[in-house]
C-alpha positions in Angstrom: 0.0 0.0 0.0 1.5 3.4 -1.0 2.1 6.1 1.6 2.3 9.9 1.3 5.3 11.4 3.1 6.6 14.9 4.1 9.4 15.1 1.5 11.6 17.1 3.8 11.5 14.7 6.7 10.3 11.4 5.4 7.5 11.5 8.0 4.4 9.5 6.9 1.3 11.6 6.4 -1.0 8.7 5.6 -1.4 5.4 3.8 -3.4 5.7 0.6 -4.9 3.2 -1.8 -3.5 2.6 -5.3 -6.6 4.3 -6.7 -6.0 7.4 -4.5 -2.3 7.5 -5.6 -3.4 7.4 -9.3 -5.8 10.2 -8.6 -3.0 12.3 -7.1 -0.6 11.6 -10.0 -3.2 12.3 -12.6 -4.3 15.6 -10.9 -0.8 16.9 -10.4 0.8 15.4 -13.5 4.5 15.7 -12.5 7.3 16.6 -14.8 7.7 12.9 -15.7 6.1 9.5 -15.1 8.8 8.9 -12.5 8.1 12.2 -10.6 7.2 11.3 -7.0 7.3 14.7 -5.2 4.7 17.5 -5.3 4.3 20.8 -3.6 0.8 21.0 -2.1 -0.9 24.1 -0.8 -4.6 25.3 -0.5 -4.8 26.2 -4.2 -3.5 22.7 -5.1 -6.0 21.1 -2.8 -8.8 23.1 -4.4 -7.7 21.9 -7.8 -7.4 18.3 -6.6 -10.9 18.4 -5.3 -12.2 19.8 -8.6 -10.3 17.0 -10.5 -12.2 14.4 -8.4 -9.5 13.3 -6.0 -11.0 11.4 -3.1 -12.4 13.9 -0.6 -11.1 12.2 2.5 -7.6 12.3 1.0 -8.0 16.0 0.3 -9.1 16.6 3.9 -6.1 14.6 5.2 -3.7 16.7 3.1 -5.5 19.9 4.2 -4.8 19.0 7.8 -1.1 18.2 6.9 -0.5 21.6 5.4 -2.4 23.6 8.1 0.8 24.4 10.1 2.9 25.8 7.2 0.4 26.6 4.5 2.0 24.1 2.1 4.5 21.3 1.9 6.4 19.0 -0.4 4.8 15.6 -0.5 6.4 12.5 -1.8 4.9 9.0 -2.3 6.4 5.6 -1.9 5.8 2.2 -0.4 
C-alpha cells in the first residue's frame, strides 16, 4: 500500500490506496512519469478536489498543510 510522506523529513502523512495514488498523480501530473514529489498548498487542494481526487484524502492533506500553509509531499511504499 502506498504512503504519502513529508518530503523534507520522510515522516508519513498517511497510507493511501492505489486508486488514490493514481488520482494524485493524474491531478498533479508531475514533470515525468517517475516524478514522486509534489508541492501542495490550498490552491493545489482546491484543484485536486475539482479534479475528483478522493475527498477524504484532500481533507487529510488539508490538515497536513495547516501548520505551514503548504509542503512538499512524496509518495512511496
